[in-house]
LORO-995739 format. One record per residue (C-alpha): residue in three letters; x, y, z. Coordinates in Angstrom, 2 decimals, decimal comma. Each point is the difference from the previous one (the first is absolute). Example, Ala and Ser with C-alpha at 12.3 -4.5 7.8 and 13.67 -1.06 7.14 Angstrom:
<sites>
ALA  12,30  -4,50  7,80
SER  1,37  3,44  -0,66
</sites>
This chain:
<sites>
MET  9,96  -13,59  31,53
LYS  -3,44  -0,44  -1,42
GLY  -0,92  2,50  -2,72
GLY  3,46  1,54  0,13
VAL  3,25  -0,46  -1,85
ALA  2,74  -2,29  1,30
LEU  3,26  0,63  -1,82
TRP  3,58  -1,01  0,57
LEU  3,01  -1,33  -1,86
ASP  1,37  -3,46  0,69
GLU  3,74  0,32  -0,62
LYS  0,44  -3,74  -0,30
ASN  -2,67  -0,52  -2,63
SER  -0,01  3,51  -1,46
MET  -3,77  -0,07  0,06
LEU  -2,72  2,52  0,78
ILE  -2,77  -1,16  2,34
VAL  -3,21  1,97  0,13
SER  -3,62  -0,64  0,84
SER  -1,33  -2,68  -2,34
GLU  -2,19  2,11  -2,32
ILE  2,65  2,68  -0,43
ALA  2,75  -2,57  -0,57
ILE  -1,95  -1,80  -2,71
THR  -0,92  3,23  -1,76
PHE  3,58  1,25  0,14
VAL  1,67  -3,20  -1,12
PHE  -2,42  -0,66  -2,85
TYR  -0,60  3,40  -1,52
LEU  3,60  1,13  0,37
GLY  1,42  -3,30  -1,25
SER  1,90  1,75  -2,75
PHE  1,78  2,09  2,63
SER  3,04  -2,26  -0,15
TRP  1,76  0,71  3,27
LEU  0,47  -3,76  0,37
SER  0,65  -1,17  -3,54
SER  2,42  2,71  -1,15
HIS  2,63  -1,43  2,35
ARG  0,35  -2,56  2,72
HIS  -0,06  2,72  2,64
ILE  -2,65  2,61  0,72
THR  1,09  3,36  -1,37
GLN  -3,16  2,09  0,19
ASN  -1,39  -0,46  3,50
VAL  -0,95  3,65  0,36
SER  -2,08  0,01  -3,17
ALA  -1,60  -3,31  0,93
THR  -0,96  1,32  3,42
ALA  -1,59  3,05  -1,56
ALA  -1,95  -2,21  -2,38
VAL  -1,39  -2,03  2,90
PHE  -1,28  3,13  1,73
THR  -1,57  1,21  -3,25
SER  -1,79  -3,32  -0,35
SER  -1,11  0,00  3,65
ILE  -1,50  3,48  -0,27
PHE  -2,04  -1,09  -3,03
ILE  -1,46  -3,05  1,78
LEU  -0,75  1,88  3,21
GLU  -1,73  2,77  -1,93
GLN  -2,15  -2,56  -1,82
LYS  -1,04  -1,62  3,26
MET  -0,80  3,33  1,64
ALA  -2,22  0,80  -2,98
GLY  -1,98  -3,16  0,70
SER  1,20  -2,03  -2,98
ASP  2,23  -3,04  0,06
PRO  2,07  -0,24  -3,20
THR  0,95  -3,61  0,70
LYS  -3,65  -1,07  0,07
LYS  -0,54  1,55  -3,41
VAL  2,92  -1,98  -1,36
ALA  -1,26  -3,22  1,61
ASP  -3,44  0,46  -1,56
ARG  1,63  0,13  -3,41
TYR  0,86  -3,72  0,08
LEU  -2,64  -2,72  0,14
LYS  1,31  -3,27  1,37
ARG  -1,03  -3,16  -1,78
GLU  1,59  -3,29  1,03
VAL  2,80  -1,08  2,30
LEU  3,19  -0,92  -1,87
GLY  2,18  -1,06  2,92
GLU  0,75  0,34  3,68
GLY  3,25  0,21  1,95
THR  1,68  1,20  3,18
TYR  -0,71  3,68  -0,59
GLY  -3,55  -0,14  -1,33
VAL  -2,05  -0,72  -3,09
VAL  0,29  0,65  -3,74
TYR  -3,21  0,83  -1,86
LYS  -0,90  0,30  -3,63
ALA  -1,76  3,33  -0,47
ILE  -1,38  2,42  -2,58
ASP  1,12  3,61  -0,34
THR  -3,33  1,77  -0,54
HIS  1,73  3,04  -1,53
THR  1,74  -1,90  -2,78
GLY  -1,70  -3,41  -0,05
GLN  3,44  -1,57  0,44
THR  0,37  -3,27  1,90
VAL  2,48  0,36  2,86
ALA  1,33  -2,01  2,92
ILE  -0,27  1,55  3,49
LYS  2,34  -1,19  2,72
LYS  -1,52  0,79  3,40
ILE  2,69  0,13  2,69
ARG  -0,75  -0,13  3,69
LEU  1,94  2,84  1,56
GLY  0,60  -1,73  3,32
LYS  -0,05  1,51  3,47
GLN  2,57  2,74  -0,33
LYS  -0,92  2,99  2,12
GLU  1,01  2,41  -2,71
GLY  0,98  -0,35  -3,62
VAL  -0,22  -2,81  -2,51
ASN  2,32  -3,02  -0,12
PHE  3,32  0,34  -1,79
THR  -0,69  -2,77  -2,49
ALA  -3,05  1,68  -1,50
LEU  1,79  3,34  -0,31
ARG  3,01  -1,57  -1,65
GLU  -2,13  -1,94  -2,48
ILE  -1,93  3,12  -1,02
LYS  3,11  2,12  -0,29
LEU  1,95  -2,53  -2,05
LEU  -2,84  -0,89  -2,34
LYS  -0,66  3,66  -0,77
GLU  3,63  0,35  -1,09
LEU  0,44  -3,35  -1,77
LYS  -1,84  0,68  -3,24
ASP  0,76  -2,74  -2,50
PRO  -2,03  -2,27  -2,33
ASN  1,15  -3,03  1,99
ILE  -0,93  1,36  3,46
VAL  -3,60  0,06  1,22
GLU  -1,55  3,47  0,04
LEU  -1,28  1,55  3,23
ILE  -2,98  2,10  -1,10
ASP  -1,22  1,44  3,29
ALA  0,38  -0,26  3,78
PHE  -2,39  1,17  2,69
PRO  -0,93  -0,69  3,65
HIS  -3,58  -1,02  0,80
LYS  -1,63  -1,36  3,17
GLY  3,31  -0,62  1,71
ASN  1,49  -1,91  -2,93
LEU  2,40  0,96  -2,74
HIS  -1,13  -0,72  -3,54
LEU  2,46  -0,33  -2,89
VAL  -1,53  0,01  -3,49
PHE  1,96  -1,94  -2,64
GLU  -0,58  -0,78  -3,63
PHE  -1,85  -3,30  -0,28
MET  2,04  -3,00  -1,10
GLU  -1,71  -3,21  -1,08
THR  2,37  -2,59  1,41
ASP  3,56  -0,62  1,18
LEU  2,96  -2,12  -1,02
GLU  -0,65  -2,59  2,69
ALA  -3,40  -0,76  -1,54
VAL  1,65  -0,41  -3,40
ILE  2,65  -2,37  1,35
ARG  -2,42  -2,23  1,88
ASP  -2,64  -0,21  -2,77
ARG  0,59  -3,37  -1,67
ASN  -2,23  0,98  -2,92
ILE  2,58  2,60  -1,03
PHE  2,97  -0,96  -2,14
LEU  2,94  2,36  0,41
SER  2,30  -0,02  -3,00
PRO  3,66  1,06  0,36
ALA  -0,97  3,32  -1,63
ASP  -2,78  0,51  2,57
THR  2,35  -0,69  2,92
LYS  2,52  2,39  -1,50
SER  -2,64  2,74  -0,32
TYR  -1,21  -0,29  3,61
LEU  3,59  0,06  1,28
GLN  0,93  2,97  -2,18
MET  -2,93  2,11  1,21
THR  0,85  -0,82  3,61
LEU  3,62  0,99  -0,57
LYS  -1,04  3,30  -1,58
GLY  -2,15  0,95  2,97
LEU  2,70  -1,01  2,47
ALA  2,68  1,84  -2,00
PHE  -2,02  3,21  0,31
CYS  -0,26  -0,50  3,78
HIS  3,75  -0,53  0,36
LYS  0,69  2,99  -2,22
LYS  -1,98  2,07  2,52
TRP  1,91  -1,64  2,88
VAL  -2,99  -2,01  1,22
LEU  0,17  -3,62  1,18
HIS  -3,27  -1,90  -0,40
ARG  0,80  -2,69  2,60
ASP  -3,18  -2,02  -0,62
MET  0,43  -1,48  -3,45
LYS  -2,19  -3,07  -0,52
PRO  -2,45  -1,12  -2,71
ASN  -3,19  1,25  1,65
ASN  1,48  3,50  0,28
LEU  0,44  0,09  -3,78
LEU  -3,40  1,06  -1,33
ILE  -1,20  -0,48  -3,58
GLY  -2,47  2,32  -1,73
SER  -2,57  -0,67  -2,70
ASN  2,55  0,93  -2,67
GLY  2,51  -2,53  1,33
GLN  2,26  2,66  1,50
LEU  1,77  -1,17  3,16
LYS  0,51  2,51  2,82
LEU  1,78  -0,05  3,35
ALA  -2,29  0,55  3,00
ASP  -0,02  0,01  3,82
PHE  2,71  2,46  0,99
GLY  -0,73  -0,23  3,72
LEU  3,49  -1,37  0,71
ALA  1,82  2,17  -2,53
ARG  2,82  2,23  1,27
MET  2,44  2,54  -1,35
PHE  3,55  -1,35  -0,13
GLY  3,49  1,19  -0,84
SER  0,92  1,94  3,15
PRO  3,29  -1,16  1,54
ASP  -0,34  -2,14  3,12
ARG  -3,81  0,02  -0,08
ARG  -1,38  -3,09  1,72
PHE  -3,15  -1,89  -0,90
THR  -1,89  -2,94  1,44
HIS  0,69  -3,41  -1,53
GLN  -3,59  -1,14  0,59
VAL  -1,23  0,94  -3,46
PHE  -1,29  -1,98  -3,01
ALA  -1,99  -3,19  0,28
ARG  2,43  -2,69  1,15
TRP  0,09  -1,88  -3,32
TYR  1,30  3,15  -1,70
ARG  2,55  1,16  2,59
ALA  3,61  0,34  -1,04
PRO  2,57  -1,99  2,02
GLU  1,52  3,18  1,46
LEU  -3,39  0,82  1,55
LEU  -0,34  -3,53  1,37
PHE  3,42  0,50  1,62
GLY  -1,29  3,18  1,66
ALA  1,59  2,73  -2,15
LYS  -1,02  3,51  1,07
GLN  1,76  1,83  -2,82
TYR  -0,93  -0,99  -3,53
GLY  -0,88  1,43  -3,37
SER  -1,82  -0,80  -3,22
GLY  1,34  -3,56  -0,08
VAL  -2,78  -1,19  2,34
ASP  -2,61  0,96  -2,61
VAL  2,02  -1,74  -2,73
TRP  0,14  -3,27  1,97
ALA  -3,77  0,08  0,54
LEU  -0,51  0,65  -3,70
GLY  2,20  -3,01  -0,76
CYS  -2,35  -2,10  2,15
ILE  -2,96  1,35  -2,00
PHE  1,80  -0,81  -3,27
ALA  0,59  -3,56  1,24
GLU  -3,67  -0,24  0,99
LEU  -1,06  1,01  -3,50
LEU  2,18  -2,74  -1,46
LEU  -1,09  -2,72  2,46
ARG  -3,62  1,14  0,49
ARG  0,43  -0,46  3,75
PRO  1,88  1,81  2,80
PHE  3,69  -0,82  -0,32
LEU  1,44  0,06  3,53
GLN  -2,67  -0,80  2,62
GLY  1,63  0,18  3,41
THR  -2,00  -0,35  3,22
SER  2,42  2,08  2,09
ASP  2,98  2,26  -0,63
ILE  2,41  -2,85  0,72
ASP  -1,95  -2,35  -2,28
GLN  -0,15  2,68  -2,69
LEU  3,80  0,34  0,03
GLY  0,28  -3,78  -0,17
LYS  -2,18  -0,13  -3,10
ILE  2,00  2,81  -1,62
PHE  3,29  -1,79  0,66
LEU  -1,45  -3,29  -1,22
ALA  -0,95  1,66  -3,29
PHE  3,13  2,09  -0,60
GLY  2,61  -1,60  2,26
THR  1,38  1,27  3,30
PRO  1,78  3,34  -0,57
THR  3,73  0,15  0,63
SER  2,08  2,91  1,26
SER  1,25  0,59  -3,53
GLN  -3,56  0,26  -1,32
TRP  -1,26  2,23  2,83
PRO  2,82  1,50  2,11
ASP  -2,26  2,07  2,29
MET  -2,31  -2,88  0,91
ILE  1,74  -0,94  3,26
TYR  -0,39  3,57  1,35
LEU  -3,81  0,05  -0,21
PRO  -1,82  0,17  3,38
ASP  -1,81  -3,35  -0,18
TYR  2,58  -1,95  -1,97
VAL  0,19  -3,72  0,73
GLU  2,18  -2,49  -1,78
TYR  -1,69  -2,60  -2,17
GLN  1,38  -3,33  -1,10
TYR  1,51  0,35  -3,45
VAL  -2,23  -1,18  -2,83
PRO  1,21  0,24  -3,61
ALA  -2,14  1,90  -2,47
PRO  -2,00  -2,20  -2,38
PRO  -0,15  1,02  -3,67
LEU  -2,54  2,78  -0,46
ARG  -1,33  -1,90  -3,00
SER  -1,17  -2,77  2,34
LEU  -2,26  2,48  1,80
PHE  -1,35  1,67  -3,14
PRO  0,12  -2,64  -2,75
MET  -2,21  1,96  -2,42
ALA  1,79  3,36  0,31
THR  2,21  1,36  -2,77
ASP  3,71  0,62  0,48
ASP  -0,60  3,77  0,11
ALA  -2,70  -0,43  2,64
LEU  2,32  -2,14  2,13
ASP  2,79  2,56  -0,32
LEU  -2,29  2,81  1,16
LEU  -1,29  -2,13  2,88
SER  3,51  -0,80  1,16
LYS  0,88  3,71  0,05
MET  -3,16  0,87  1,97
PHE  0,73  -2,77  2,52
THR  3,60  1,05  0,64
TYR  0,70  -0,32  3,72
ASP  2,13  3,12  0,44
PRO  -2,42  2,98  -0,29
LYS  2,89  2,18  -1,21
ALA  0,54  -2,32  -2,97
ARG  -3,72  -0,64  -0,67
ILE  -1,30  1,37  -3,28
SER  -1,86  3,32  0,14
VAL  -3,51  0,48  -1,37
GLN  1,25  2,19  -2,84
GLN  2,66  -2,55  -0,93
ALA  -2,66  -2,71  0,02
LEU  -2,12  2,02  -2,44
GLU  2,98  0,21  -2,33
HIS  0,70  -3,75  0,21
ARG  -0,01  -1,91  -3,28
TYR  -2,93  -2,08  1,29
PHE  -2,38  2,78  -1,04
SER  1,53  0,61  -3,45
SER  0,22  -3,66  -1,02
ALA  -2,84  -1,88  -1,67
PRO  -2,79  -0,26  0,82
LEU  -0,53  3,69  0,77
PRO  -2,31  0,95  2,91
SER  -3,71  -0,23  -0,74
ASP  -2,06  3,16  -0,32
PRO  -1,79  0,65  3,31
ASP  -3,47  0,01  -1,59
LYS  0,63  -3,51  -1,38
LEU  1,08  -1,55  3,29
PRO  -2,21  -2,75  1,46
ARG  -1,99  0,91  3,10
PRO  -2,44  -1,86  2,25
ALA  -3,66  0,10  -0,94
PRO  -1,61  3,06  1,63
LYS  -2,23  -0,56  2,99
ARG  -3,72  0,52  -0,41
GLU  -0,72  3,71  -0,02
SER  -2,95  1,64  1,69
LYS  -2,77  0,66  -2,47
ALA  -0,44  3,55  -1,23
SER  -3,55  0,00  1,38
ASP  1,43  -0,51  3,49
PHE  1,65  3,41  -0,17
ASN  -2,40  2,79  0,85
LEU  1,21  3,47  0,85
GLN  -3,22  0,76  1,84
GLU  -0,10  -3,10  2,20
GLY  3,75  -0,18  0,65
PRO  2,38  -2,93  -0,40
THR  -0,59  -3,60  0,83
VAL  2,87  -1,30  2,12
LEU  0,46  -3,70  -0,58
SER  1,10  -2,27  2,83
PRO  3,58  -1,12  -0,45
PRO  0,58  -3,70  -0,61
ARG  1,66  -1,92  2,75
LYS  3,65  0,94  -0,20
SER  2,25  -2,80  -1,16
ARG  2,95  -0,62  2,23
ARG  3,43  -1,16  -1,00
VAL  0,68  -2,99  2,20
MET  3,30  -1,80  0,08
PRO  -0,63  -3,55  1,24
GLY  2,69  -1,30  2,32
ARG  1,29  -3,52  0,39
ASP  -2,15  -0,57  3,08
GLY  -3,27  1,11  -1,53
PHE  -1,64  3,30  -0,72
GLU  0,21  1,63  3,37
GLY  1,43  3,50  0,20
ASN  3,74  0,11  0,43
SER  1,79  3,03  1,32
GLN  2,71  -0,53  -2,58
GLN  -2,51  -0,11  -2,84
ALA  -1,16  3,57  0,45
ASP  0,78  2,02  -3,06
LYS  0,18  3,77  -0,26
VAL  -3,07  1,78  1,33
ASP  -0,32  3,30  -1,85
GLY  -2,35  2,60  -1,38
SER  -0,41  -1,51  -3,41
PHE  -3,35  -1,45  -0,88
GLY  -0,71  -3,52  -1,06
ASP  3,35  -1,16  1,35
PHE  -1,39  -3,38  1,02
ARG  -1,09  -1,44  -3,32
GLN  -0,42  -3,59  -1,06
THR  2,51  -1,32  -2,50
THR  -0,32  -3,29  -1,81
ASP  2,61  -1,88  -1,95
ASP  -0,81  -2,92  -2,24
ASN  3,62  -0,53  -0,99
SER  1,70  -0,79  3,29
GLY  3,48  -1,20  -0,83
LYS  2,29  -2,26  1,90
ASN  2,19  2,91  0,96
GLU  -2,90  1,78  1,68
SER  0,79  -0,52  3,67
ALA  -2,34  2,66  1,37
PRO  -3,76  -0,72  -0,06
MET  -2,20  2,27  -2,04
SER  -2,80  2,09  1,47
VAL  -3,37  -1,63  0,47
ASP  -3,52  1,34  -0,54
PHE  -2,13  -1,98  2,45
SER  -3,27  1,43  -1,32
ILE  0,05  -2,44  -2,93
PHE  -0,28  -2,88  2,49
GLY  -2,78  1,64  1,96
LEU  2,21  0,07  3,08
LYS  0,65  2,76  2,45
PRO  3,48  1,48  -0,49
PRO  2,45  -0,51  2,87
ASN  0,71  2,81  2,41
ARG  2,26  2,75  -1,26
PRO  3,62  -0,69  1,00
THR  1,15  1,91  3,05
ILE  2,37  2,93  -0,32
ASN  3,50  -0,67  1,21
SER  1,91  2,56  2,04
ALA  1,93  1,44  -2,96
ASP  -3,13  0,50  -2,09
ARG  -1,88  1,41  3,01
THR  2,65  2,71  0,34
TYR  -0,30  0,64  -3,70
LEU  -3,79  0,28  0,18
LYS  0,24  2,56  2,80
ARG  2,40  2,03  -2,08
LYS  -2,41  -0,17  -2,93
LEU  -2,74  1,48  2,16
ASP  2,40  2,72  1,15
LEU  -0,23  -0,98  3,64
GLU  3,79  -0,17  0,29
SER  1,22  3,13  -1,71
GLN  3,49  -0,34  1,44
GLN  0,89  -3,07  -2,05
PRO  2,03  0,34  -3,20
GLU  -1,98  0,49  -3,17
</sites>
């Protein structure tokens, strides 16, 4: 209903759906109203419903008076340059004219829903307003404008992926330890609040000007802990998916985040992605090649998973052969993070207490960590409050292309996760390709002056996942 209030409770998702402006106002400004975070079940539906009506009355009164509060908020931020682009929309660098603070604005296309705003945006706002921690990115503001939803975040200079791929940066063991420790701290806070991130990867770990690392992109995050609650297994980028997800598990816990973090730890040590599968079957094959085929004694519940298939037995090579430069403590922590049985896998809190972090060398101070050279900033003279911002054209987006054996044509099995994160297709170079590197690295064709190949097609599994991301199939598990 246009101009009205659409309100109902979805028993399956325990979620309030209202008209987009009212929903955004309610979820953001009443973020501290912890009817989701206090427990895994909703316990204050009546109060929440009353809060929605209070918020709706305020917005309708403002519109009847001839003023649009969302336009006033939008005018507060002056967009500068484009930082990235993804499935949902665009991320801009902007200036808060009230404080002079540099911020990042994530503009999300709301889609074609007749009423309300998509679930993913509401969940991200709600969770970020409740997850206040030094190692989690801060959501400053949220507002609808011109049919789009705008999320205002603190500005972060770079991300961990840029650090890993920059060959001009030397990462000492103390630096690696510091980045891993900050990631663990942010993830430990999420799990303490019963939140699964479900999209851990290096370019979702942002780094500020003071070297502080923060978890970002909570579009796939979900509350967990309720008995028998079922989720979708199509989460995480494929290279960071735990084996239980690749076998189609619908019930899982914090272990999926720990496995992904183990992949990030390995990537920090190797300075390249560790397990680069081109399909779910190939990803499992690469995991088993690295750690050996799991046996029933190692993982008793494996054979009961929905998509379980038997693999030929391969013995596990020594972990030292995969990470020759890692310390014994680092290898011990890695082995615990890569435990096949999720019930036996180390928890985030246990990982923080591992002797790896207390042994020499101690983690580097965040402000002393190496970071990529900052990109050229817009000159101060370009910024004029009277004339408005200058929006720079975004550079041609680099695409992550996985060349196949038969050339560089798109392969339906080479399609990786398509999600709402920005800058997901980034070039990665590796000057130290080892003999044990069976998977090709990503290629940036711009350095050759060639046109990049066509984007790989989306296979049927990822197409279903993409529809769920855009909330077009609300009946699927979360």
